[in-house]
C-alpha positions in Angstrom: 0.4 -16.6 -6.6 0.5 -18.9 -3.6 3.0 -16.7 -1.5 4.1 -13.2 -1.9 7.4 -11.4 -1.6 6.5 -9.8 1.8 5.6 -13.1 3.4 9.1 -14.6 2.1 10.5 -11.7 3.6 8.9 -12.2 6.7 10.0 -15.8 6.7 13.9 -15.1 6.0 13.8 -12.6 9.0 11.8 -14.4 11.6 12.6 -18.0 11.0 16.1 -17.6 10.1 16.4 -16.2 13.8 14.1 -18.4 15.5 16.0 -21.6 14.5 19.1 -20.3 16.0 18.3 -19.4 19.5 18.3 -22.7 21.4 21.6 -25.0 21.4 23.1 -23.5 18.0 25.1 -20.6 20.2 26.3 -22.9 23.1 27.3 -25.5 20.3 29.0 -23.0 18.2 31.0 -21.3 20.9 32.2 -24.7 22.2 34.3 -25.0 18.8 35.1 -21.4 18.0 35.4 -19.5 21.4 34.7 -15.9 21.6 35.1 -15.7 18.0 32.1 -17.6 17.3 30.6 -14.7 15.9 32.7 -14.7 12.8 31.8 -18.7 12.2 28.1 -17.6 12.0 29.0 -14.6 9.8 30.8 -16.7 7.3 27.8 -19.3 7.1 25.3 -16.5 6.5 27.6 -14.6 4.0 27.7 -17.9 1.8 24.2 -18.5 2.0 23.1 -14.8 1.7 25.1 -14.7 -1.6 23.1 -18.0 -2.6 19.6 -16.5 -1.6 20.4 -13.4 -3.6 21.4 -15.6 -6.7 18.1 -17.8 -6.5 15.9 -14.7 -5.8 17.5 -13.1 -9.1 17.0 -16.3 -10.9 13.1 -15.7 -10.3 13.4 -12.3 -11.9 14.6 -14.3 -15.0 11.7 -17.0 -14.9 8.2 -17.6 -13.6 8.7 -21.2 -13.5 8.9 -23.5 -10.6 12.0 -25.3 -9.8 10.1 -28.3 -10.5 9.1 -27.0 -13.8 12.8 -25.9 -14.6 14.1 -29.5 -13.9 11.4 -31.2 -16.0 11.8 -28.8 -19.1 15.5 -29.4 -18.9 16.0 -33.1 -18.0 12.4 -34.6 -18.1 9.9 -35.4 -15.7 11.6 -38.6 -14.1 14.6 -36.6 -13.4 12.7 -33.8 -11.8 10.8 -36.4 -9.5 13.9 -37.9 -8.5 15.5 -34.5 -7.5 12.4 -33.4 -5.6 12.6 -37.0 -3.7 16.0 -36.2 -2.7 15.0 -32.7 -1.5 12.4 -34.3 0.6 14.6 -36.4 2.3 17.1 -33.6 3.0 14.4 -31.4 4.4 13.4 -34.5 6.7 17.2 -35.0 7.6 17.7 -31.4 8.5 14.6 -31.3 10.4 15.5 -34.4 12.8 17.8 -32.3 15.0 15.5 -29.4 15.5 12.9 -31.7 16.6 15.1 -33.4 19.3 16.1 -29.8 20.3 12.7 -28.6 20.8 11.9 -31.7 23.0 15.0 -30.8 25.3 13.8 -27.4 25.2 10.3 -27.8 26.3 11.1 -30.7 28.8 14.0 -28.2 30.5 12.3 -24.8 30.3 8.6 -25.4 30.8 8.4 -28.0 33.5 10.0 -28.5 36.9 10.5 -31.8 36.9 11.7 -34.0 34.0 8.4 -34.9 32.3 7.5 -38.0 30.2 8.3 -38.2 26.8 4.3 -38.3 26.0 4.2 -34.8 27.1 6.0 -33.8 23.7 4.1 -35.9 21.2 1.0 -33.8 20.9 3.6 -31.4 18.9 3.1 -34.3 16.0 -0.7 -33.3 15.9 0.1 -30.0 15.2 3.0 -30.9 12.6 0.5 -33.4 10.9 -1.8 -30.5 10.4 0.6 -28.0 9.3 2.5 -30.4 7.3 -0.5 -31.0 4.9 -0.8 -27.4 4.1 0.6 -25.5 1.1 2.4 -22.4 0.6 -0.6 -20.3 1.0 -0.8 -21.3 4.5 2.9 -20.8 5.0 2.5 -17.5 4.0 -0.3 -16.7 6.5 1.6 -18.2 9.0 4.3 -15.8 8.3 2.1 -12.9 8.5 1.3 -14.1 12.0 4.6 -14.7 13.5 6.4 -11.7 12.2 4.9 -9.1 14.7 5.1 -11.9 17.3 8.6 -12.6 16.8 9.8 -9.0 16.5 7.8 -7.9 19.8 9.4 -11.0 21.7 13.0 -10.4 20.5 12.9 -6.8 21.3 11.5 -7.4 24.9 14.7 -10.1 25.3 17.1 -7.8 24.0 15.8 -5.0 26.4 15.9 -7.0 29.5 19.4 -8.5 28.5 21.5 -6.0 26.6 22.2 -4.1 29.7 23.6 -6.7 31.4 25.9 -7.8 28.5 29.7 -6.7 28.9 30.9 -6.7 25.3 34.7 -6.7 26.4 34.1 -10.5 27.0 34.2 -11.0 23.4 37.7 -9.0 23.2 40.4 -9.8 21.9 39.0 -10.5 18.6 40.4 -13.2 15.9 43.1 -14.4 18.3 42.5 -18.0 17.5 43.3 -20.1 14.7 41.4 -19.7 11.4 40.6 -23.4 11.5 38.8 -23.3 14.6 36.5 -20.2 13.1 36.2 -22.4 10.2 35.8 -25.6 12.2 32.5 -23.8 13.8 31.3 -22.9 10.5 31.6 -26.3 8.9 29.9 -28.1 12.2 27.1 -26.0 12.3 26.4 -25.4 8.3 23.5 -28.1 8.7 21.5 -25.5 10.4 21.5 -23.1 7.2 19.0 -24.3 4.6 17.2 -21.1 3.8 18.2 -21.3 0.0 16.4 -24.4 -0.3 13.3 -22.7 1.2 13.4 -19.9 -1.7 14.1 -22.6 -4.3 10.9 -24.4 -3.4 9.0 -21.1 -3.2 10.3 -20.1 -6.9 7.3 -19.7 -9.5 5.0 -19.5 -6.6 5.1 -15.7 -6.1 5.1 -12.8 -8.6 8.4 -11.2 -9.0 8.7 -7.2 -9.0 11.7 -5.4 -9.6 13.7 -4.7 -6.8 12.4 -7.8 -5.1 15.8 -9.8 -5.1 17.2 -7.0 -3.0 14.3 -6.9 -0.5 14.6 -10.7 0.0 18.3 -10.6 0.3 18.4 -7.8 2.8 15.5 -9.7 4.7 17.7 -12.4 5.2 20.6 -10.2 6.2 18.2 -8.8 8.8 17.7 -12.0 10.3 21.3 -12.8 10.1 22.0 -9.5 11.9 19.4 -10.2 14.7 21.3 -13.5 15.3 24.8 -12.0 15.3 23.6 -9.4 17.9 22.2 -12.1 20.0 25.3 -14.2 19.9 27.2 -11.0 21.2 25.1 -10.2 23.9 25.0 -14.1 24.9 28.9 -14.0 25.2 28.5 -10.5 26.7 26.3 -11.9 29.3 28.2 -15.2 30.4 31.9 -14.9 28.8 33.8 -18.2 29.4 31.1 -20.1 30.7 28.9 -19.5 27.4 29.5 -23.0 26.3 27.9 -24.7 29.2 24.8 -22.5 28.9 22.4 -24.4 26.9 18.9 -22.8 25.5 20.3 -19.6 25.1 17.1 -17.7 24.7 16.0 -18.7 27.9 19.2 -17.8 29.9 20.2 -14.3 28.3 17.6 -12.2 30.2 18.2 -14.1 33.7 20.2 -11.1 35.1 17.6 -8.6 34.5 17.2 -6.7 37.8 13.3 -6.5 37.6 13.1 -10.2 37.5 13.9 -10.1 41.3 10.6 -8.2 42.0 8.2 -9.3 39.2 9.5 -13.1 38.9 10.0 -14.6 35.9 8.3 -12.6 33.6 10.3 -13.5 30.7 8.7 -17.1 30.6 5.9 -15.4 29.2 7.8 -14.2 26.4 9.1 -17.5 25.9 6.0 -19.1 25.7 4.9 -16.6 23.2 7.9 -16.9 21.2 7.7 -20.7 20.9 4.7 -20.3 18.6 7.5 -18.8 16.0 9.7 -21.6 16.5 7.3 -24.2 16.1 6.0 -22.8 12.7 9.8 -22.3 11.8 10.4 -25.8 12.5 7.2 -27.1 10.8 8.2 -25.0 7.8 10.9 -27.7 6.8 8.3 -30.6 7.2 5.6 -28.8 5.0 8.5 -28.5 2.3 9.6 -32.3 2.9 5.8 -33.0 2.2 5.5 -31.1 -0.9 8.6 -32.5 -2.3 7.2 -36.1 -1.7 4.0 -35.0 -3.3 6.0 -34.0 -6.5 8.0 -36.9 -6.5 5.3 -39.4 -6.3 2.5 -37.5 -8.0 0.3 -38.2 -4.9 -1.8 -35.4 -4.0 -3.2 -36.2 -0.8 -0.6 -34.3 1.4 -2.4 -34.9 4.8 -1.5 -38.8 4.4 2.2 -37.9 3.4 2.3 -35.7 6.4 1.3 -38.3 8.6 4.0 -40.7 7.4 6.6 -38.1 7.5 5.6 -37.0 11.3 5.2 -40.9 12.0 9.1 -41.2 11.1 10.0 -38.5 13.4 7.8 -39.8 16.2 9.6 -43.4 15.9 13.0 -41.7 15.8 12.2 -39.8 18.8 11.1 -42.6 20.8 14.4 -44.6 19.7 16.9 -42.1 20.1 15.3 -40.4 22.9 18.5 -40.3 24.9 21.0 -40.0 22.1 20.7 -36.3 20.9 24.6 -35.9 22.0 25.6 -38.6 19.6 23.3 -37.4 16.9 24.5 -34.0 17.0 28.1 -35.2 16.8 27.0 -36.9 13.5 25.6 -34.0 12.0 28.5 -31.5 13.0 30.9 -34.0 11.5 29.3 -34.9 8.3 26.1 -33.3 7.2 28.1 -30.3 5.9 28.2 -32.4 2.9 24.6 -32.3 2.2 24.5 -28.7 3.1 27.2 -27.8 0.4 25.2 -30.1 -2.2 21.6 -29.0 -1.5 22.1 -25.3 -0.2 25.0 -24.0 -2.4 25.8 -26.2 -5.4 22.2 -26.9 -6.8 20.6 -23.4 -6.0 23.5 -22.0 -8.0 23.5 -24.6 -11.0 19.8 -23.9 -11.3 21.0 -20.9 -13.4 21.8 -23.6 -16.1 18.3 -24.9 -16.2 16.2 -23.8 -19.3 14.4 -20.8 -18.1 12.6 -19.7 -21.2 10.0 -21.5 -23.4 11.3 -23.0 -26.7 
């Protein structure tokens, strides 16, 4: 097997949380206000149900998703679907790439640096993008303890400064605003697609569906707690605080004496964020390889990352416009690829004739 259930669980805990620590909180609170935790909860519950369905499907067959499609509709159909998934993985990666660029420029440099400072990211992305599921699993083994240590340190510095009364009163805004926040940020929820791609690449044992689902619930719980602490620290001005993970611990008293020791944690946590971001690129390369039958993933990874590099240069100053388009329309693709297709996979032929 190429990846283990343990490693999948690590991915669903660490990467689920790591991908939502930058601009997701401020963008969500701008729509749903202090009740933004409920907007996030709605998305997590829906995706959690789908993840359970996919995990349970893996208990009924050891076929990969590609094989399920090919055995049911033929090889050409399977290639087309994987081509669409490759484009979807690229689509949902674009905003996180811009997000990381803005984060690196804003947090790790005192002055506004040149765009060239971020471009070395693509050297890492090309190399990592060419690796398979075995490498993805080993990366998860590395990232899990790093993530837990860093997030525990951040919580320890910030939770004592949070006034959770800022979250009150609860549910005092129209339901459409809570649902609006869920819909506008739904494009950030891609985890069921990860599990669908891993199908057939790990050995399922009894109870693994529960382990996988609970792992995703654990990642969701970390995010929800972080959202509560973040709003508890900043209250009504939360919407104006970008890059949440870098702002939450600023009022820790020891920083006045020791300096910005939290920056050390942020540097280390960036390792996990980068691997979480690259996972979508790795899966896009995997899908393109399956779609085209071309096995040199390094070449495919170079092409995929070249596209991202060009888009980054062309739209360098247009993140806000891109995020508006995503929040307004990409929920449609999210419903199709992360909800409908994984659930409809139960209708595919799971057994040999």
